[in-house]
VEXPADO-714714 format. One record per residue (C-alpha): residue number from 1; residue in three letters; z, x, y. Coordinates in Angstrom, 3 decimals. Layout:
BEGIN
+-----+---------+----------+----------+----------+
| num | residuo |       zz |       xx |       yy |
+-----+---------+----------+----------+----------+
| NUM |     ALA |        Z |        X |        Y |
...
+-----+---------+----------+----------+----------+
This chain:
BEGIN
+-----+---------+----------+----------+----------+
| num | residuo |       zz |       xx |       yy |
+-----+---------+----------+----------+----------+
|   1 |     MET |  -45.472 |  -42.142 |  -72.905 |
|   2 |     ILE |  -45.738 |  -41.414 |  -69.186 |
|   3 |     LYS |  -48.349 |  -44.148 |  -68.759 |
|   4 |     LEU |  -46.019 |  -46.612 |  -70.483 |
|   5 |     LEU |  -43.152 |  -45.672 |  -68.180 |
|   6 |     VAL |  -45.398 |  -46.059 |  -65.146 |
|   7 |     LYS |  -46.486 |  -49.485 |  -66.314 |
|   8 |     LEU |  -42.893 |  -50.488 |  -66.929 |
|   9 |     LEU |  -41.897 |  -49.238 |  -63.472 |
|  10 |     ILE |  -44.731 |  -51.111 |  -61.799 |
|  11 |     GLY |  -43.835 |  -54.201 |  -63.765 |
|  12 |     PHE |  -40.203 |  -53.902 |  -62.742 |
|  13 |     ILE |  -41.162 |  -53.457 |  -59.089 |
|  14 |     LEU |  -43.422 |  -56.506 |  -59.203 |
|  15 |     PHE |  -40.671 |  -58.463 |  -60.897 |
|  16 |     CYS |  -38.224 |  -57.457 |  -58.161 |
|  17 |     VAL |  -40.743 |  -58.379 |  -55.470 |
|  18 |     VAL |  -41.239 |  -61.806 |  -57.013 |
|  19 |     ILE |  -37.497 |  -62.388 |  -57.315 |
|  20 |     LEU |  -36.767 |  -61.182 |  -53.789 |
|  21 |     GLY |  -39.652 |  -63.227 |  -52.410 |
|  22 |     HIS |  -38.305 |  -66.262 |  -54.207 |
|  23 |     LEU |  -34.833 |  -65.694 |  -52.766 |
|  24 |     TYR |  -36.252 |  -65.072 |  -49.283 |
|  25 |     TYR |  -38.365 |  -68.216 |  -49.208 |
|  26 |     ARG |  -36.213 |  -70.406 |  -51.450 |
|  27 |     PRO |  -34.690 |  -73.450 |  -49.736 |
|  28 |     ILE |  -31.197 |  -72.729 |  -48.479 |
|  29 |     LYS |  -28.061 |  -74.766 |  -49.027 |
|  30 |     ARG |  -26.519 |  -76.309 |  -45.926 |
|  31 |     GLY |  -22.824 |  -76.581 |  -45.192 |
|  32 |     GLU |  -21.156 |  -79.878 |  -44.297 |
|  33 |     ALA |  -20.865 |  -78.897 |  -40.625 |
|  34 |     PHE |  -24.659 |  -78.822 |  -40.317 |
|  35 |     GLU |  -24.842 |  -82.629 |  -40.249 |
|  36 |     GLU |  -23.083 |  -82.671 |  -36.863 |
|  37 |     LEU |  -24.941 |  -79.696 |  -35.370 |
|  38 |     ASP |  -27.297 |  -80.382 |  -32.450 |
|  39 |     TYR |  -27.974 |  -76.767 |  -31.589 |
|  40 |     LEU |  -26.220 |  -73.462 |  -31.974 |
|  41 |     LYS |  -25.751 |  -70.699 |  -29.439 |
|  42 |     ILE |  -26.194 |  -67.131 |  -30.660 |
|  43 |     PRO |  -24.462 |  -64.856 |  -28.121 |
|  44 |     ARG |  -25.668 |  -61.389 |  -27.200 |
|  45 |     GLY |  -24.401 |  -58.293 |  -28.971 |
|  46 |     LEU |  -23.400 |  -59.818 |  -32.327 |
|  47 |     ALA |  -23.672 |  -57.679 |  -35.442 |
|  48 |     LEU |  -25.686 |  -59.038 |  -38.363 |
|  49 |     THR |  -22.541 |  -59.909 |  -40.300 |
|  50 |     GLU |  -21.174 |  -61.785 |  -37.264 |
|  51 |     VAL |  -24.401 |  -63.779 |  -36.952 |
|  52 |     ALA |  -24.185 |  -64.620 |  -40.650 |
|  53 |     CYS |  -20.572 |  -65.725 |  -40.281 |
|  54 |     LEU |  -21.488 |  -67.930 |  -37.318 |
|  55 |     LEU |  -24.396 |  -69.521 |  -39.198 |
|  56 |     ARG |  -22.235 |  -70.202 |  -42.230 |
|  57 |     GLY |  -19.439 |  -71.656 |  -40.102 |
|  58 |     LYS |  -21.876 |  -74.119 |  -38.544 |
|  59 |     GLY |  -23.404 |  -75.012 |  -41.877 |
|  60 |     VAL |  -26.826 |  -73.488 |  -41.226 |
|  61 |     ILE |  -26.490 |  -71.362 |  -44.383 |
|  62 |     GLY |  -24.277 |  -71.923 |  -47.393 |
|  63 |     GLU |  -23.463 |  -68.266 |  -48.042 |
|  64 |     GLU |  -23.680 |  -65.022 |  -46.118 |
|  65 |     PRO |  -24.619 |  -62.238 |  -48.617 |
|  66 |     ARG |  -28.259 |  -63.270 |  -49.106 |
|  67 |     PHE |  -28.794 |  -63.613 |  -45.357 |
|  68 |     VAL |  -27.187 |  -60.217 |  -44.622 |
|  69 |     PHE |  -29.045 |  -58.508 |  -47.481 |
|  70 |     PHE |  -32.496 |  -59.473 |  -46.225 |
|  71 |     GLY |  -31.532 |  -58.678 |  -42.659 |
|  72 |     GLN |  -30.613 |  -55.139 |  -43.679 |
|  73 |     VAL |  -33.463 |  -54.518 |  -46.139 |
|  74 |     LEU |  -36.210 |  -55.940 |  -43.922 |
|  75 |     GLY |  -34.758 |  -54.693 |  -40.635 |
|  76 |     LYS |  -34.561 |  -58.243 |  -39.293 |
|  77 |     SER |  -31.200 |  -57.658 |  -37.649 |
|  78 |     LYS |  -32.906 |  -55.674 |  -34.887 |
|  79 |     SER |  -35.151 |  -58.586 |  -33.932 |
|  80 |     ILE |  -32.449 |  -61.243 |  -33.553 |
|  81 |     LYS |  -32.442 |  -62.632 |  -30.011 |
|  82 |     ALA |  -29.652 |  -64.411 |  -28.204 |
|  83 |     GLY |  -30.222 |  -68.034 |  -27.366 |
|  84 |     LYS |  -29.603 |  -71.644 |  -28.254 |
|  85 |     TYR |  -31.340 |  -72.723 |  -31.434 |
|  86 |     ASP |  -32.342 |  -75.890 |  -33.228 |
|  87 |     PHE |  -32.175 |  -75.073 |  -36.938 |
|  88 |     SER |  -33.134 |  -78.572 |  -38.129 |
|  89 |     LYS |  -36.614 |  -77.484 |  -39.241 |
|  90 |     THR |  -35.602 |  -74.259 |  -40.965 |
|  91 |     ARG |  -35.774 |  -74.443 |  -44.768 |
|  92 |     SER |  -35.270 |  -70.854 |  -45.875 |
|  93 |     ILE |  -33.878 |  -67.466 |  -44.899 |
|  94 |     ALA |  -37.433 |  -66.573 |  -43.860 |
|  95 |     ASP |  -37.561 |  -69.573 |  -41.499 |
|  96 |     ILE |  -34.227 |  -68.655 |  -39.919 |
|  97 |     TYR |  -35.186 |  -65.032 |  -39.278 |
|  98 |     SER |  -38.551 |  -66.124 |  -37.896 |
|  99 |     LEU |  -36.805 |  -68.462 |  -35.469 |
| 100 |     LEU |  -34.198 |  -65.883 |  -34.460 |
| 101 |     GLY |  -36.972 |  -63.404 |  -33.735 |
| 102 |     LYS |  -38.772 |  -65.773 |  -31.358 |
| 103 |     GLY |  -35.758 |  -66.575 |  -29.209 |
| 104 |     GLY |  -33.831 |  -69.775 |  -28.487 |
| 105 |     ASN |  -36.046 |  -72.792 |  -29.082 |
| 106 |     ALA |  -33.585 |  -75.585 |  -28.271 |
| 107 |     THR |  -34.159 |  -77.493 |  -25.064 |
| 108 |     ILE |  -30.989 |  -77.552 |  -22.996 |
| 109 |     PHE |  -30.023 |  -80.410 |  -20.701 |
| 110 |     VAL |  -28.960 |  -78.911 |  -17.377 |
| 111 |     THR |  -27.645 |  -81.136 |  -14.594 |
| 112 |     ILE |  -28.045 |  -79.863 |  -11.036 |
| 113 |     PRO |  -25.715 |  -81.923 |   -8.798 |
| 114 |     GLU |  -26.650 |  -83.012 |   -5.288 |
| 115 |     GLY |  -25.648 |  -80.833 |   -2.367 |
| 116 |     LEU |  -25.763 |  -77.369 |   -3.930 |
| 117 |     THR |  -27.317 |  -74.330 |   -2.303 |
| 118 |     ILE |  -29.899 |  -72.118 |   -3.977 |
| 119 |     LYS |  -27.215 |  -69.590 |   -4.884 |
| 120 |     GLU |  -24.991 |  -72.269 |   -6.419 |
| 121 |     ILE |  -27.912 |  -73.601 |   -8.461 |
| 122 |     ALA |  -28.648 |  -70.068 |   -9.654 |
| 123 |     SER |  -25.052 |  -69.748 |  -10.847 |
| 124 |     ILE |  -25.323 |  -72.913 |  -12.958 |
| 125 |     LEU |  -28.633 |  -71.831 |  -14.467 |
| 126 |     LYS |  -27.261 |  -68.416 |  -15.353 |
| 127 |     LYS |  -24.352 |  -70.018 |  -17.169 |
| 128 |     GLU |  -26.351 |  -72.702 |  -18.972 |
| 129 |     VAL |  -29.595 |  -70.944 |  -19.920 |
| 130 |     GLU |  -28.977 |  -67.247 |  -19.199 |
| 131 |     LEU |  -31.533 |  -67.335 |  -16.389 |
| 132 |     ASP |  -31.886 |  -64.200 |  -14.260 |
| 133 |     SER |  -29.958 |  -65.523 |  -11.256 |
| 134 |     ALA |  -30.814 |  -62.596 |   -8.967 |
| 135 |     GLU |  -34.535 |  -63.098 |   -9.550 |
| 136 |     PHE |  -34.156 |  -66.853 |   -9.072 |
| 137 |     VAL |  -32.431 |  -66.401 |   -5.701 |
| 138 |     SER |  -35.002 |  -63.833 |   -4.584 |
| 139 |     LEU |  -37.925 |  -66.115 |   -5.441 |
| 140 |     ALA |  -36.329 |  -69.277 |   -4.064 |
| 141 |     TYR |  -35.640 |  -67.646 |   -0.683 |
| 142 |     SER |  -39.208 |  -66.332 |   -0.400 |
| 143 |     ASP |  -41.752 |  -67.924 |    1.944 |
| 144 |     THR |  -44.459 |  -66.092 |    0.028 |
| 145 |     VAL |  -43.492 |  -67.886 |   -3.165 |
| 146 |     ALA |  -43.254 |  -71.202 |   -1.313 |
| 147 |     HIS |  -46.780 |  -70.680 |    0.018 |
| 148 |     GLN |  -48.075 |  -69.746 |   -3.438 |
| 149 |     LEU |  -46.599 |  -72.989 |   -4.790 |
| 150 |     GLY |  -48.398 |  -74.995 |   -2.137 |
| 151 |     VAL |  -45.409 |  -75.692 |    0.091 |
| 152 |     GLU |  -46.247 |  -75.622 |    3.787 |
| 153 |     ILE |  -43.092 |  -76.174 |    5.824 |
| 154 |     GLU |  -43.113 |  -76.920 |    9.535 |
| 155 |     ARG |  -40.009 |  -75.104 |   10.693 |
| 156 |     PRO |  -38.854 |  -72.772 |   13.469 |
| 157 |     MET |  -39.393 |  -69.061 |   13.002 |
| 158 |     TRP |  -35.627 |  -68.410 |   12.941 |
| 159 |     ALA |  -35.089 |  -70.644 |    9.921 |
| 160 |     ILE |  -33.880 |  -69.079 |    6.688 |
| 161 |     PRO |  -37.029 |  -68.660 |    4.561 |
| 162 |     GLY |  -37.723 |  -70.191 |    1.198 |
| 163 |     LEU |  -37.153 |  -73.482 |   -0.571 |
| 164 |     GLU |  -33.607 |  -74.458 |    0.362 |
| 165 |     GLY |  -33.603 |  -78.258 |    0.369 |
| 166 |     TYR |  -36.614 |  -78.627 |   -1.918 |
| 167 |     LEU |  -35.084 |  -77.874 |   -5.326 |
| 168 |     PHE |  -34.437 |  -81.434 |   -6.380 |
| 169 |     PRO |  -31.052 |  -82.289 |   -7.931 |
| 170 |     ASP |  -31.553 |  -83.907 |  -11.328 |
| 171 |     THR |  -31.039 |  -83.413 |  -15.067 |
| 172 |     TYR |  -33.636 |  -81.089 |  -16.554 |
| 173 |     ASN |  -34.678 |  -79.841 |  -19.979 |
| 174 |     PHE |  -34.836 |  -76.061 |  -19.796 |
| 175 |     TYR |  -35.156 |  -73.330 |  -22.401 |
| 176 |     TRP |  -32.915 |  -70.347 |  -22.996 |
| 177 |     GLU |  -33.857 |  -67.502 |  -20.629 |
| 178 |     GLN |  -36.605 |  -69.603 |  -19.050 |
| 179 |     LYS |  -38.448 |  -67.720 |  -16.336 |
| 180 |     PRO |  -36.975 |  -68.306 |  -12.847 |
| 181 |     ARG |  -40.360 |  -69.002 |  -11.276 |
| 182 |     ARG |  -41.075 |  -71.710 |  -13.841 |
| 183 |     VAL |  -37.707 |  -73.340 |  -13.143 |
| 184 |     ILE |  -38.484 |  -73.346 |   -9.416 |
| 185 |     GLU |  -41.898 |  -74.898 |  -10.098 |
| 186 |     ILE |  -40.320 |  -77.659 |  -12.190 |
| 187 |     MET |  -37.621 |  -78.483 |   -9.603 |
| 188 |     LEU |  -40.110 |  -78.413 |   -6.743 |
| 189 |     SER |  -42.457 |  -80.682 |   -8.683 |
| 190 |     ARG |  -39.599 |  -83.150 |   -9.166 |
| 191 |     PHE |  -38.996 |  -83.122 |   -5.394 |
| 192 |     ASN |  -42.671 |  -83.852 |   -4.683 |
| 193 |     GLN |  -42.586 |  -86.719 |   -7.176 |
| 194 |     ALA |  -39.504 |  -88.211 |   -5.500 |
| 195 |     PHE |  -40.586 |  -87.697 |   -1.873 |
| 196 |     VAL |  -43.416 |  -90.222 |   -2.074 |
| 197 |     ASP |  -46.018 |  -91.004 |    0.601 |
| 198 |     SER |  -44.114 |  -94.051 |    1.881 |
| 199 |     LEU |  -41.154 |  -91.821 |    2.721 |
| 200 |     ARG |  -43.414 |  -89.353 |    4.501 |
| 201 |     GLU |  -44.844 |  -92.243 |    6.519 |
| 202 |     ARG |  -41.307 |  -93.280 |    7.419 |
| 203 |     CYS |  -40.723 |  -89.741 |    8.722 |
| 204 |     ARG |  -43.677 |  -90.103 |   11.054 |
| 205 |     ASP |  -42.492 |  -93.544 |   12.205 |
| 206 |     LEU |  -39.149 |  -92.029 |   13.193 |
| 207 |     GLY |  -40.792 |  -89.085 |   14.939 |
| 208 |     PHE |  -39.496 |  -86.492 |   12.466 |
| 209 |     THR |  -41.240 |  -84.039 |   10.186 |
| 210 |     PRO |  -40.400 |  -84.188 |    6.461 |
| 211 |     HIS |  -38.642 |  -80.841 |    6.872 |
| 212 |     GLN |  -36.383 |  -82.259 |    9.585 |
| 213 |     ILE |  -35.514 |  -85.242 |    7.406 |
| 214 |     VAL |  -34.679 |  -83.001 |    4.446 |
| 215 |     THR |  -32.518 |  -80.938 |    6.810 |
| 216 |     LEU |  -30.700 |  -84.042 |    8.051 |
| 217 |     ALA |  -30.312 |  -85.285 |    4.481 |
| 218 |     SER |  -28.686 |  -82.001 |    3.466 |
| 219 |     MET |  -26.123 |  -82.419 |    6.244 |
| 220 |     ILE |  -25.365 |  -85.982 |    5.137 |
| 221 |     GLU |  -25.028 |  -84.761 |    1.543 |
| 222 |     LYS |  -22.454 |  -82.151 |    2.514 |
| 223 |     GLU |  -20.476 |  -84.507 |    4.755 |
| 224 |     THR |  -19.769 |  -87.299 |    2.272 |
| 225 |     GLY |  -19.883 |  -88.120 |   -1.396 |
| 226 |     LEU |  -19.475 |  -91.866 |   -0.822 |
| 227 |     ALA |  -22.655 |  -93.901 |   -1.148 |
| 228 |     GLN |  -21.560 |  -96.499 |    1.413 |
| 229 |     GLU |  -20.910 |  -93.829 |    4.047 |
| 230 |     ARG |  -24.253 |  -92.024 |    3.912 |
| 231 |     PRO |  -26.110 |  -94.491 |    6.203 |
| 232 |     LEU |  -23.157 |  -94.385 |    8.619 |
| 233 |     ILE |  -23.090 |  -90.574 |    8.762 |
| 234 |     SER |  -26.854 |  -90.705 |    9.256 |
| 235 |     ALA |  -26.438 |  -93.174 |   12.113 |
| 236 |     VAL |  -23.962 |  -90.881 |   13.873 |
| 237 |     TYR |  -26.418 |  -87.978 |   13.780 |
| 238 |     HIS |  -29.395 |  -90.115 |   14.811 |
| 239 |     ASN |  -27.405 |  -91.536 |   17.742 |
| 240 |     ARG |  -26.283 |  -88.065 |   18.818 |
| 241 |     LEU |  -29.817 |  -86.713 |   18.621 |
| 242 |     LYS |  -31.065 |  -89.516 |   20.856 |
| 243 |     ARG |  -28.373 |  -88.679 |   23.428 |
| 244 |     ARG |  -28.990 |  -84.927 |   23.105 |
| 245 |     MET |  -25.380 |  -84.416 |   22.043 |
| 246 |     LEU |  -24.306 |  -81.494 |   19.896 |
| 247 |     LEU |  -24.202 |  -82.615 |   16.257 |
| 248 |     GLN |  -21.026 |  -80.601 |   15.546 |
| 249 |     CYS |  -21.486 |  -80.587 |   11.787 |
| 250 |     ASP |  -18.965 |  -78.310 |   10.055 |
| 251 |     PRO |  -21.116 |  -77.710 |    6.936 |
| 252 |     THR |  -23.876 |  -76.127 |    9.041 |
| 253 |     VAL |  -21.393 |  -73.500 |   10.206 |
| 254 |     ILE |  -20.051 |  -72.952 |    6.708 |
| 255 |     TYR |  -23.628 |  -72.365 |    5.514 |
| 256 |     VAL |  -23.949 |  -69.217 |    7.638 |
| 257 |     LEU |  -20.459 |  -67.979 |    6.761 |
| 258 |     PRO |  -20.967 |  -67.125 |    3.069 |
| 259 |     ASP |  -17.951 |  -66.931 |    0.772 |
| 260 |     LEU |  -15.673 |  -68.343 |    3.453 |
| 261 |     GLY |  -13.130 |  -69.563 |    0.906 |
| 262 |     ARG |  -10.965 |  -71.324 |    3.485 |
| 263 |     PRO |  -11.111 |  -74.148 |    6.067 |
| 264 |     LEU |  -13.024 |  -73.521 |    9.265 |
| 265 |     TYR |  -11.068 |  -72.014 |   12.144 |
| 266 |     THR |  -11.842 |  -72.606 |   15.801 |
| 267 |     LYS |  -13.148 |  -69.039 |   16.097 |
| 268 |     ASP |  -15.684 |  -69.756 |   13.341 |
| 269 |     LEU |  -17.335 |  -72.349 |   15.552 |
| 270 |     GLN |  -18.433 |  -69.576 |   17.915 |
| 271 |     VAL |  -20.683 |  -67.830 |   15.403 |
| 272 |     ASP |  -24.041 |  -67.157 |   17.036 |
| 273 |     SER |  -26.491 |  -68.818 |   14.688 |
| 274 |     ARG |  -29.116 |  -71.501 |   15.140 |
| 275 |     TYR |  -27.444 |  -73.210 |   12.209 |
| 276 |     ASN |  -24.267 |  -73.561 |   14.279 |
| 277 |     THR |  -24.539 |  -77.135 |   15.527 |
| 278 |     TYR |  -21.476 |  -76.586 |   17.708 |
| 279 |     ARG |  -23.473 |  -74.170 |   19.874 |
| 280 |     TYR |  -27.096 |  -75.306 |   19.576 |
| 281 |     ARG |  -28.428 |  -78.808 |   20.165 |
| 282 |     GLY |  -30.576 |  -80.629 |   17.689 |
| 283 |     LEU |  -30.931 |  -80.168 |   13.991 |
| 284 |     PRO |  -30.430 |  -76.750 |   12.424 |
| 285 |     PRO |  -33.718 |  -74.976 |   11.638 |
| 286 |     GLY |  -33.547 |  -75.786 |    7.933 |
| 287 |     PRO |  -31.602 |  -77.515 |    5.150 |
| 288 |     ILE |  -28.127 |  -76.255 |    4.294 |
| 289 |     ALA |  -28.258 |  -77.539 |    0.702 |
| 290 |     ASN |  -30.506 |  -79.426 |   -1.678 |
| 291 |     PRO |  -29.976 |  -83.151 |   -1.087 |
| 292 |     GLY |  -30.471 |  -85.999 |   -3.529 |
| 293 |     MET |  -32.631 |  -89.048 |   -2.970 |
| 294 |     ALA |  -29.730 |  -91.202 |   -1.754 |
| 295 |     SER |  -29.101 |  -88.836 |    1.164 |
| 296 |     ILE |  -32.821 |  -88.526 |    1.911 |
| 297 |     ARG |  -33.084 |  -92.308 |    2.106 |
| 298 |     ALA |  -29.978 |  -92.451 |    4.286 |
| 299 |     ALA |  -31.574 |  -89.936 |    6.662 |
| 300 |     LEU |  -34.655 |  -92.156 |    6.858 |
| 301 |     TYR |  -32.786 |  -95.458 |    7.088 |
| 302 |     PRO |  -29.591 |  -95.029 |    9.139 |
| 303 |     ALA |  -27.209 |  -97.946 |    9.552 |
| 304 |     GLU |  -27.693 | -100.043 |   12.684 |
| 305 |     VAL |  -24.414 |  -99.067 |   14.346 |
| 306 |     ARG |  -23.448 |  -97.339 |   17.606 |
| 307 |     TYR |  -21.073 |  -94.783 |   16.090 |
| 308 |     LEU |  -21.048 |  -91.323 |   17.658 |
| 309 |     TYR |  -18.046 |  -89.793 |   15.893 |
| 310 |     PHE |  -16.338 |  -89.625 |   12.521 |
| 311 |     VAL |  -13.269 |  -87.868 |   11.156 |
| 312 |     ALA |  -12.183 |  -87.256 |    7.573 |
| 313 |     ARG |   -9.211 |  -89.234 |    6.333 |
| 314 |     GLY |   -8.435 |  -86.638 |    3.704 |
| 315 |     ASP |   -9.251 |  -88.838 |    0.718 |
| 316 |     GLY |  -13.011 |  -88.346 |    0.850 |
| 317 |     SER |  -13.637 |  -91.189 |    3.279 |
| 318 |     HIS |  -14.056 |  -91.164 |    7.071 |
| 319 |     ILE |  -13.046 |  -93.111 |   10.182 |
| 320 |     PHE |  -16.011 |  -93.914 |   12.446 |
| 321 |     SER |  -15.777 |  -94.401 |   16.200 |
| 322 |     ASN |  -18.009 |  -95.410 |   19.110 |
| 323 |     THR |  -16.229 |  -93.500 |   21.875 |
| 324 |     LEU |  -14.461 |  -90.172 |   22.254 |
| 325 |     ARG |  -11.212 |  -91.975 |   23.059 |
| 326 |     GLU |  -11.407 |  -93.964 |   19.817 |
| 327 |     HIS |  -12.280 |  -90.767 |   17.978 |
| 328 |     ASN |   -9.263 |  -88.880 |   19.324 |
| 329 |     ASN |   -6.970 |  -91.714 |   18.267 |
| 330 |     ALA |   -8.613 |  -91.732 |   14.832 |
| 331 |     ARG |   -7.999 |  -87.987 |   14.512 |
| 332 |     ILE |   -4.291 |  -88.504 |   15.217 |
| 333 |     ARG |   -4.067 |  -91.280 |   12.621 |
| 334 |     ALA |   -5.944 |  -89.190 |   10.049 |
| 335 |     LYS |   -3.684 |  -86.192 |   10.646 |
| 336 |     ARG |   -0.560 |  -88.323 |   10.170 |
| 337 |     ALA |   -1.987 |  -89.826 |    6.988 |
| 338 |     ARG |   -2.752 |  -86.372 |    5.567 |
| 339 |     ARG |    0.807 |  -85.200 |    6.290 |
| 340 |     LYS |    2.276 |  -88.183 |    4.427 |
| 341 |     SER |    0.059 |  -87.716 |    1.384 |
+-----+---------+----------+----------+----------+
């Protein structure tokens, strides 16, 4: 009798295993919303039932109980990782839990605009792919890391270290929680691809190092967002450099006054920094942002004009002048225009 009961128990257990295995690996039903789903973000800290509700709401699963049951019985809820996921290839509950245990697999398009600093780029990456922004900033401002990545920069010893200026603005495909060093490698590689040998030869023809041109390009990038003005801004700085005039570029001062949060005051122009182009002649010791190719080309190919001055109109454009007298008159006109607007 006991042997019969044992056999029946074993048979029942095997039957249950077969049924549960079938339910675990059986193809799932999708909801209607799944047809419009590109990828789905699973935030941190969700309970298993909340994950199930999210998956059902997006059509990844047709019902919640089976998903929750296996998560509880198999302990899968503890292995779920936050991230952005592509569920298009999942066919069963087993597939979904396997994917959730590996981490976000969806590639994420991240656009890095021109003219951002390392810290501003880190902020975007943290928001878009949950990158460790503190580690990114630490690595990107490290000369040791730059050297390890094969970057040899000819710059003054008082320059801010690291790769400011060399993290190329573009649209990238990154992964959720991608390692900061790998992101830096990818962005630096894109810069090296864009800054081709012909541009480096142009640097030599002008008597500049590539680092100086990237520095100048970053200033142009911060001064104007208008494509037609970039060669003109470049011309002003080239002309001033030839005459050994102070460049008087406001963005270089702002760069060394972090979190300013207001317009520059006259007292700000007295800050003692080599980046302060109101106090020190020549280019600042390094880039003040990461410029795009349009600004790099403008730095290499300035317009053939004699302008030495420019003033903002207040609408994003500038008035350019050859002489200080013309410039002072332009400033008065610009101030009046801003008051009327």
